[in-house]
C-alpha positions as CSV (number, residue, x, y, z in Angstrom):
1,X,0.2,0.3,0.1
2,X,0.8,3.6,-0.6
3,X,2.2,4.9,2.0
4,X,1.9,8.7,1.2
5,X,-0.5,11.6,1.8
6,X,-2.5,11.3,-1.5
7,X,-2.3,14.6,-3.8
8,X,-4.0,18.1,-2.6
9,X,-7.3,18.1,-4.3
10,X,-7.1,21.4,-6.7
11,X,-9.7,24.2,-6.5
12,X,-12.1,22.8,-9.7
13,X,-12.0,26.1,-11.2
14,X,-7.9,25.8,-11.2
15,X,-7.6,22.1,-12.0
16,X,-9.8,23.4,-15.6
17,X,-6.8,25.6,-15.6
18,X,-4.2,23.3,-15.6
19,X,-6.4,20.7,-17.8
20,X,-6.6,23.6,-20.8
21,X,-3.1,24.0,-20.4
22,X,-2.4,20.4,-21.0
23,X,-1.3,19.6,-17.8
24,X,-2.9,16.9,-15.4
25,X,-4.1,19.1,-11.8
26,X,-3.9,15.2,-10.1
27,X,0.0,14.9,-10.7
28,X,1.8,17.2,-8.4
29,X,5.9,16.0,-9.3
30,X,6.8,19.0,-11.4
31,X,3.6,20.7,-12.0
32,X,4.8,24.1,-10.6
33,X,7.8,23.6,-13.5
34,X,5.3,22.3,-16.4
35,X,2.3,24.7,-15.2
36,X,4.8,27.6,-15.9
37,X,6.8,26.7,-19.0
38,X,3.6,25.9,-20.7
39,X,2.2,29.6,-19.6
40,X,5.8,31.1,-21.2
41,X,5.0,29.3,-24.3
42,X,1.6,31.3,-25.1
43,X,4.2,33.5,-25.7
44,X,4.2,32.1,-29.9
45,X,6.1,34.2,-31.9
46,X,8.3,36.3,-29.0
47,X,11.4,33.4,-29.3
48,X,13.9,35.2,-27.5
49,X,11.6,36.4,-24.5
50,X,10.5,32.8,-24.7
51,X,14.6,31.4,-25.2
52,X,15.3,33.8,-21.7
53,X,12.4,32.6,-19.8
54,X,12.7,28.9,-20.4
55,X,16.9,29.2,-19.9
56,X,15.6,30.7,-16.6
57,X,13.7,28.2,-15.6
58,X,16.0,25.3,-16.0
59,X,18.6,27.7,-13.4
60,X,16.5,29.6,-11.1
61,X,13.0,28.0,-10.4
62,X,14.7,23.9,-9.1
63,X,14.6,26.1,-5.4
64,X,11.4,27.5,-6.1
65,X,10.0,24.1,-6.9
66,X,10.8,22.3,-4.4
67,X,10.0,24.0,-1.7
68,X,5.9,24.9,-3.6
69,X,5.4,21.0,-3.9
70,X,6.9,20.3,-0.8
71,X,4.4,22.6,0.7
72,X,1.2,22.3,-1.5
73,X,2.1,18.5,-2.2
74,X,2.6,16.7,0.8
75,X,3.6,13.4,-1.2
76,X,7.0,13.4,-0.1
77,X,5.8,13.2,3.7
78,X,5.3,9.4,4.6
79,X,2.7,8.7,6.0
80,X,2.8,6.4,9.7
81,X,2.6,2.6,7.8
82,X,-0.8,1.1,7.1
83,X,-2.5,-0.8,9.6
84,X,-2.4,-4.2,7.9
85,X,-1.0,-5.0,4.5
86,X,-3.4,-5.5,1.8
87,X,-0.9,-8.6,1.4
88,X,-2.2,-10.7,4.1
89,X,-4.5,-13.3,3.0
90,X,-6.1,-16.5,5.9
91,X,-5.7,-19.6,5.4
92,X,-7.9,-21.5,7.7
93,X,-6.6,-24.7,6.2
94,X,-3.3,-25.1,4.9
95,X,-3.3,-26.6,1.8
96,X,-1.3,-29.5,2.7
97,X,-2.6,-30.5,5.9
98,X,-5.9,-31.6,6.1
99,X,-6.5,-30.5,10.1
100,X,-7.9,-27.5,10.7
101,X,-5.0,-25.6,13.7
102,X,-5.7,-22.3,13.1
103,X,-9.5,-22.2,14.6
104,X,-7.8,-24.2,17.6
105,X,-5.7,-21.7,18.6
106,X,-6.6,-19.4,22.0
107,X,-8.7,-16.3,21.7
108,X,-6.6,-13.9,21.5
109,X,-4.5,-15.0,19.6
110,X,-6.9,-15.4,17.0
111,X,-8.4,-12.3,17.6
112,X,-3.9,-11.0,16.5
113,X,-4.3,-12.7,13.5
114,X,-8.1,-11.1,12.5
115,X,-6.2,-7.8,13.5
116,X,-3.4,-8.1,10.8
117,X,-5.9,-8.4,7.4
118,X,-7.7,-5.9,5.8
119,X,-11.3,-4.5,7.3
120,X,-13.0,-6.7,4.7
121,X,-11.3,-9.8,5.0
122,X,-11.3,-9.8,8.8
123,X,-15.2,-9.0,8.8
124,X,-15.6,-12.1,6.9
125,X,-13.8,-14.4,8.7
126,X,-16.9,-14.5,10.5
127,X,-18.6,-17.0,8.1
128,X,-15.8,-19.7,8.4
129,X,-17.1,-21.3,10.8
130,X,-18.9,-21.2,14.7
131,X,-15.5,-20.4,15.9
132,X,-14.5,-17.7,14.5
133,X,-18.8,-16.0,14.1
134,X,-17.8,-14.0,17.2
135,X,-13.6,-13.4,16.7
136,X,-13.7,-9.9,14.5
137,X,-16.3,-8.5,17.1
138,X,-14.2,-8.9,20.1
139,X,-10.8,-8.2,18.7
140,X,-9.9,-4.0,18.4
141,X,-10.4,-2.3,15.2
142,X,-8.4,-2.2,12.9
143,X,-9.2,-0.4,9.5
144,X,-7.9,1.8,6.5
145,X,-10.8,2.8,4.7
146,X,-8.5,2.6,1.8
147,X,-9.0,-1.6,2.1
148,X,-12.8,-0.5,1.0
149,X,-11.8,1.5,-2.6
150,X,-13.9,2.5,-4.1
151,X,-17.0,1.9,-1.6
152,X,-15.0,3.5,1.4
153,X,-18.6,4.7,2.2
154,X,-18.5,1.6,3.9
155,X,-16.5,3.6,6.2
156,X,-19.6,3.8,8.9
157,X,-21.2,0.6,8.6
158,X,-17.1,-0.5,10.2
159,X,-17.3,2.0,12.1
160,X,-20.8,1.1,13.7
161,X,-21.2,-2.5,13.5
162,X,-18.0,-3.2,15.6
163,X,-18.1,-2.3,19.7
164,X,-14.4,-1.4,19.7
165,X,-12.3,-0.5,20.9
166,X,-10.3,0.4,18.4
167,X,-6.9,-0.2,18.0
168,X,-6.1,2.0,14.6
169,X,-8.1,3.4,12.1
170,X,-6.5,5.3,8.8
171,X,-9.0,7.3,7.3
172,X,-6.6,8.4,4.6
173,X,-8.5,7.7,0.7
174,X,-11.9,9.0,1.5
175,X,-12.9,10.7,-1.6
176,X,-17.6,11.2,-1.8
177,X,-19.1,13.9,-1.5
178,X,-20.5,13.3,2.5
179,X,-16.5,13.2,3.7
180,X,-17.0,16.8,5.8
181,X,-21.2,15.5,6.4
182,X,-19.9,12.3,7.6
183,X,-17.3,13.2,9.8
184,X,-18.6,14.6,13.1
185,X,-20.1,11.0,13.1
186,X,-17.4,9.1,12.4
187,X,-15.2,11.3,15.3
188,X,-18.4,10.5,18.0
189,X,-17.9,6.8,17.4
190,X,-13.9,6.9,17.5
191,X,-14.4,9.1,20.4
192,X,-16.9,7.1,22.2
193,X,-15.5,3.5,21.4
194,X,-11.7,4.2,22.9
195,X,-9.4,5.2,19.7
196,X,-5.6,4.8,20.3
197,X,-3.9,5.5,17.6
198,X,-5.3,8.3,14.1
199,X,-4.7,9.0,10.6
200,X,-7.4,11.2,9.4
201,X,-6.4,13.1,6.3
202,X,-8.7,15.2,4.2
203,X,-9.0,14.5,0.8
204,X,-12.2,16.5,0.2
205,X,-11.8,20.7,-1.0
206,X,-11.8,23.1,1.1
207,X,-8.6,22.4,2.2
208,X,-8.6,24.6,5.1
209,X,-12.2,22.6,7.1
210,X,-12.5,22.8,10.5
211,X,-11.9,19.6,12.2
212,X,-15.1,19.1,14.1
213,X,-14.6,20.2,18.0
214,X,-15.2,16.2,19.0
215,X,-12.1,15.7,18.0
216,X,-10.4,17.6,21.4
217,X,-12.9,14.7,23.4
218,X,-10.4,11.8,22.4
219,X,-9.2,10.9,25.2
220,X,-7.3,7.9,24.7
221,X,-5.6,8.5,21.7
222,X,-2.0,7.6,21.8
223,X,-0.8,8.4,18.5
224,X,-2.1,11.1,16.2
225,X,-1.7,12.5,12.7
226,X,-3.9,14.9,10.9
227,X,-3.0,15.7,7.3
228,X,-4.5,19.4,5.3
229,X,-7.9,20.1,7.6
230,X,-7.6,23.3,9.7
231,X,-7.3,22.5,13.6
232,X,-10.4,23.5,15.9
233,X,-10.5,26.8,17.8
234,X,-9.2,25.4,21.2
235,X,-10.0,29.0,23.0
236,X,-12.5,28.4,25.8
237,X,-12.2,25.1,26.2
238,X,-12.4,23.9,30.2
239,X,-9.0,22.1,31.6
240,X,-10.5,19.2,31.9
241,X,-10.1,19.0,27.6
242,X,-7.1,17.0,27.7
243,X,-5.0,14.0,25.5
244,X,-3.9,12.3,28.7
245,X,-2.0,9.4,26.9
246,X,-1.4,11.3,23.6
247,X,2.3,10.5,22.7
248,X,2.9,11.4,18.6
249,X,1.6,13.9,17.4
250,X,1.8,15.1,13.5
251,X,0.1,18.1,11.5
252,X,0.8,17.6,8.3
253,X,-0.4,21.2,6.1
254,X,-2.6,21.5,9.1
255,X,-3.9,25.2,10.2
256,X,-3.0,25.5,13.2
257,X,-2.3,28.4,15.6
258,X,0.9,29.3,18.0
259,X,-2.7,29.0,20.9
260,X,-3.2,25.3,19.4
261,X,-0.1,24.3,19.6
262,X,0.2,26.2,23.3
263,X,-3.7,24.2,24.6
264,X,-2.2,20.2,23.4
265,X,1.7,21.1,24.7
266,X,-0.1,22.0,28.0
267,X,-2.7,19.6,27.8
268,X,-0.4,16.2,26.3
269,X,1.5,14.7,29.6
270,X,3.1,12.6,28.1
271,X,3.8,13.8,25.0
272,X,6.6,13.0,23.9
273,X,7.1,13.5,19.4
274,X,5.5,16.8,18.0
275,X,6.0,17.4,14.4
276,X,5.4,20.8,12.4
277,X,4.9,20.4,8.5
278,X,3.8,22.9,6.0
279,X,1.8,25.4,8.0
280,X,0.7,28.4,6.6
281,X,-0.3,31.1,9.8
282,X,3.1,33.0,11.9
283,X,3.6,30.5,14.7
284,X,5.7,31.5,18.3
285,X,6.5,27.8,19.8
286,X,6.7,28.1,23.3
287,X,8.1,24.4,24.2
288,X,7.0,24.0,27.7
289,X,6.4,20.5,28.2
290,X,7.9,18.0,31.1
291,X,7.4,14.8,28.8
292,X,7.9,16.1,25.4
293,X,11.4,14.5,23.4
294,X,11.1,14.8,19.8
295,X,10.4,18.4,18.3
296,X,10.3,18.3,13.9
297,X,9.7,21.4,12.8
298,X,9.1,21.7,8.5
299,X,7.9,23.9,5.6
300,X,6.8,26.1,8.3
301,X,6.4,29.9,8.9
302,X,7.8,30.0,12.7
303,X,8.3,33.0,13.9
304,X,10.2,32.4,17.6
305,X,11.1,29.1,18.5
306,X,11.5,29.4,23.0
307,X,12.3,25.9,24.4
308,X,11.4,27.3,27.6
309,X,11.4,24.6,29.5
310,X,12.1,20.8,28.3
311,X,13.8,18.6,30.6
312,X,13.2,15.4,28.6
313,X,14.0,17.2,24.7
314,X,16.1,15.1,22.8
315,X,15.9,16.6,19.4
316,X,15.0,19.2,17.8
317,X,15.4,19.9,14.2
318,X,14.0,22.7,12.1
319,X,14.3,22.9,8.4
320,X,12.6,24.5,5.6
321,X,12.3,27.2,6.7
322,X,9.2,29.5,5.4
323,X,10.4,33.4,6.4
324,X,9.0,36.0,3.9
325,X,9.7,38.8,3.9
326,X,13.2,38.9,5.0
327,X,12.3,37.3,8.5
328,X,14.4,35.0,10.8
329,X,13.0,32.1,12.8
330,X,14.2,33.2,16.4
331,X,15.5,29.8,18.3
332,X,15.9,30.7,22.0
333,X,17.3,27.8,24.4
334,X,16.6,27.4,27.7
335,X,16.3,25.0,30.3
336,X,16.6,21.8,27.6
337,X,19.6,19.9,29.6
338,X,19.0,16.6,27.5
339,X,19.0,18.5,24.1
340,X,21.2,16.2,22.1
341,X,20.3,16.8,18.5
342,X,20.5,20.5,16.6
343,X,19.7,21.9,13.4
344,X,19.7,23.3,10.9
345,X,20.7,26.0,11.7
346,X,20.9,28.6,8.9
347,X,22.3,32.3,9.8
348,X,20.4,33.8,6.9
349,X,17.3,32.2,8.2
350,X,17.7,31.8,12.2
351,X,18.4,34.4,14.8
352,X,19.8,31.9,18.0
353,X,19.9,33.4,21.4
354,X,21.3,31.3,24.2
355,X,21.1,32.7,27.7
356,X,19.7,35.6,26.7
357,X,22.3,36.6,24.5
358,X,22.0,37.0,20.4
359,X,24.4,35.4,19.3
360,X,25.7,37.8,16.5
361,X,29.3,37.2,14.4
362,X,32.1,37.3,16.3
363,X,30.6,36.9,19.7
364,X,32.6,36.1,23.1
365,X,31.2,32.8,24.7
366,X,30.5,32.1,28.1
367,X,28.9,29.4,29.8
368,X,26.3,30.7,29.2
369,X,25.9,31.1,25.8
370,X,27.0,27.3,25.8
371,X,24.8,24.2,25.3
372,X,27.2,21.5,25.9
373,X,24.9,18.6,25.9
374,X,24.5,18.8,22.3
375,X,26.9,16.1,20.5
376,X,25.1,16.6,16.6
377,X,24.5,19.7,15.5
378,X,23.0,20.3,11.6
379,X,23.9,23.8,9.7
380,X,23.3,24.7,6.2
381,X,24.4,28.1,4.9
382,X,25.7,30.2,1.4
383,X,29.7,29.7,1.5
384,X,30.1,32.3,-0.7
385,X,27.9,34.9,0.7
386,X,30.7,37.0,3.9
387,X,27.9,37.3,6.4
388,X,26.7,33.9,6.6
389,X,30.3,32.6,6.8
390,X,31.0,35.1,9.7
391,X,28.1,33.4,11.4
392,X,29.4,29.7,11.4
393,X,31.4,29.9,13.7
394,X,29.9,32.0,16.4
395,X,27.3,28.9,16.1
396,X,29.8,26.5,16.3
397,X,31.4,27.8,19.5
398,X,28.3,27.5,21.2
399,X,28.3,23.3,21.0
400,X,31.2,22.8,22.5
401,X,31.0,19.1,22.4
402,X,29.4,18.6,18.8
403,X,31.1,15.2,17.6
404,X,28.9,14.4,14.6
405,X,28.4,18.0,12.3
406,X,26.3,18.5,9.1
407,X,26.3,20.6,6.9
408,X,24.4,21.1,4.1
409,X,24.6,24.3,1.1
410,X,22.4,26.3,0.4
411,X,22.8,27.8,-3.3
412,X,22.7,31.9,-4.1
413,X,19.4,32.0,-6.1
414,X,18.2,35.1,-7.6
415,X,15.0,36.6,-6.1
416,X,12.1,37.0,-8.8
417,X,9.7,38.8,-6.3
418,X,8.8,35.9,-4.1
419,X,10.2,35.9,-1.0
420,X,10.2,33.0,0.5
421,X,13.5,31.9,2.3
422,X,15.3,32.9,-0.1
423,X,17.1,36.6,-0.5
424,X,18.3,38.6,-3.3
425,X,22.4,38.3,-3.9
426,X,23.1,41.5,-4.9
427,X,22.5,42.6,-0.6
428,X,24.4,43.5,1.7
429,X,26.0,39.9,2.6
430,X,26.8,38.8,-0.7
431,X,30.9,38.9,-0.8
432,X,33.2,37.4,-3.3
433,X,34.8,34.4,-3.2
434,X,36.4,33.1,0.4
435,X,39.4,31.9,0.3
436,X,41.0,30.2,3.5
437,X,42.8,32.7,5.1
438,X,39.5,34.1,6.5
439,X,38.7,30.3,7.8
440,X,41.8,30.9,9.4
441,X,41.0,35.1,10.9
442,X,38.0,33.0,12.3
443,X,40.7,30.9,15.3
444,X,40.2,28.3,16.7
445,X,37.2,26.7,17.2
446,X,36.7,24.1,19.7
447,X,34.7,21.2,19.2
448,X,36.4,20.9,15.8
449,X,39.6,21.1,17.0
450,X,39.0,18.6,19.6
451,X,34.7,17.1,19.0
452,X,33.8,16.5,15.9
453,X,34.7,13.1,14.7
454,X,32.1,12.7,11.7
455,X,31.6,15.2,9.1
456,X,28.6,15.0,6.6
457,X,29.1,18.0,4.3
458,X,25.9,17.6,1.8
459,X,24.5,19.1,-1.4
460,X,28.8,20.1,-2.4
461,X,28.9,22.1,-5.0
462,X,32.8,22.4,-5.8
463,X,32.9,26.2,-5.3
464,X,36.3,27.9,-3.9
465,X,34.3,28.9,-0.7
466,X,33.1,25.4,0.4
467,X,36.6,24.0,-0.6
468,X,38.3,26.7,1.4
469,X,36.2,26.2,4.6
470,X,36.6,22.2,4.1
471,X,40.1,22.9,4.2
472,X,40.3,25.0,7.1
473,X,38.1,21.8,8.7
474,X,41.2,19.5,7.8
475,X,43.8,21.3,9.0
476,X,42.1,21.8,12.6
477,X,40.3,18.6,13.5
478,X,42.3,16.5,15.3
479,X,40.2,13.6,16.0
480,X,38.7,13.3,13.2
481,X,37.9,9.8,11.8
482,X,35.1,9.9,8.8
483,X,34.1,12.7,6.0
484,X,31.0,11.8,3.4
485,X,30.6,14.8,0.8
486,X,28.1,14.2,-0.4
487,X,27.4,15.6,-4.5
488,X,24.8,18.1,-5.5
489,X,22.7,17.3,-8.5
490,X,25.0,18.8,-11.7
491,X,27.9,16.8,-11.8
492,X,28.0,15.2,-15.3
493,X,30.8,13.1,-14.3
494,X,33.8,11.6,-12.2
495,X,36.5,14.0,-14.0
496,X,34.1,17.0,-13.5
497,X,34.0,16.3,-9.9
498,X,38.0,15.5,-9.3
499,X,38.4,18.9,-10.9
500,X,36.6,20.3,-7.6
501,X,38.3,18.2,-5.3
502,X,41.8,17.8,-7.0
503,X,43.0,20.8,-4.1
504,X,41.9,18.6,-1.1
505,X,44.8,16.0,-2.3
506,X,47.2,19.1,-0.6
507,X,45.7,20.1,2.6
508,X,47.9,18.4,5.8
509,X,45.7,16.9,7.8
510,X,45.6,17.1,11.0
511,X,43.9,13.7,12.4
512,X,45.6,10.3,11.2
513,X,42.8,8.5,9.9
514,X,40.4,10.3,8.4
515,X,37.9,8.8,5.2
516,X,36.7,10.3,2.6
517,X,33.6,9.3,0.7
518,X,31.7,10.9,-2.4
519,X,28.8,10.0,-3.0
520,X,26.4,11.4,-6.4
521,X,23.2,11.1,-3.9
522,X,22.6,13.5,-1.7
523,X,19.7,10.7,0.6
524,X,21.7,8.1,1.6
525,X,18.7,6.5,1.8
526,X,17.5,7.3,-1.1
527,X,15.2,9.6,-2.4
528,X,13.7,12.7,-0.2
529,X,10.7,11.0,1.0
530,X,10.6,11.8,5.2
531,X,9.6,9.6,7.1
532,X,8.2,10.8,11.0
533,X,9.0,7.3,12.3
534,X,12.7,7.5,11.2
535,X,13.3,11.4,12.5
536,X,11.4,10.4,16.1
537,X,13.4,6.8,16.1
538,X,14.6,7.6,19.3
539,X,17.1,4.2,18.2
540,X,18.4,6.0,15.1
541,X,21.9,6.4,15.6
542,X,21.2,10.4,13.5
543,X,18.4,11.6,12.4
544,X,19.7,14.2,10.3
545,X,20.0,11.3,8.3
546,X,16.4,11.9,7.3
547,X,16.2,15.2,6.4
């Protein structure tokens, strides 16, 4: 079963416009580029303009297309794994055995077997024999509406027929016209019958349809994934409204306000994982929680992330920042003594505040401006922009015990009137090539000198500014053991790669045993699908592998 979010339903009028251009609006891959190219082609005889426009498409739209596709077509965000396998089959009598041994199993084991079948097959087991008649109804319900396609209207019958409890319910494929009208009654049934894990995706236009307030009464929830909704207003709800058992929450393209996130954190005493993807509202996120261990934020407009009091927080990942009109996200780190993973810090998009001190280029470090618990750090930046590069040493000095450093190179792109998270290349931040002398002037950086043993350098373009930083790093890293350089797209041959990195061969390395691995794949796991499970798995050696 496909575990990705279904493409967002497009406004019918807009979909018709796409189709007039010969574009399938239900196929999000490359939609932004194809629509722009089709519009350019309508210029007809204006060949010179058309040629320039297409050249612009080829050179400048890649980053914007990736961003817009991620934000509005979240097929790259992986859903939690389906609760059952569509390939599951039950055979009461094995073909080579005339004895029905399965039916002799204890009731609890039979119920576990049935709960692993697609719901249609699970319900049909009642017809096998008298022994099986009550098994499905007595076992906790596991339901994926995709297993009922095309008749997803049967969801109502299943929810009403089963007495509960409901272990796992995935409603990700219901596109019938009455879906929104049925939602309130479905949520009430889920609430009444003790739903534990719920995946709920809106597959019907409008995309800002507000979840019914019934949703806020699901006290038995342990895991919740919401996609393409407006979060219900939480103002005025009594203190008794809470999620006492909720441990994992993911909001994917859900319109949610700061007060609603504050409400969730305040009313979820055992919440361990919070993930927010593609939120368009400006958020001020205040992390006050005695239980949170992992916070992941992707493609959202977040004005401030303030870790006020989070004694168990281990991972804080903020990536694909959306900061319109040149705004930056302020990351303020207060009480987080177990914070081990932090990233991706970006001088262009982030203001770092540690110990009530804004970290600037040249800020003198002190115990109050350090976060000694961080051992995995992710950073990204434009190495050809002087003001970005000047911040890298200052950021690194705040984390003296980093052992694994991830660096992701951001390209310098030209602004064309859309303020996302790129600025015009010709600003007071732009500069010429930054050489090795620039990095030597930055002085000793403790974590590079004596702590970092693994460097992952992603989206390497081979620019002189990138090479200068790598040379500085290799000359100063005394305990470095492993270096992984992941090449950006665009290299056409290993000869071209060799021409970019040949100068690294003359560097006098400070460490004795270092391994450089060059790879053409920017994602070591293949592709760019983000997996919620991988990112929040506390047994994962390095969650940055996922981002």
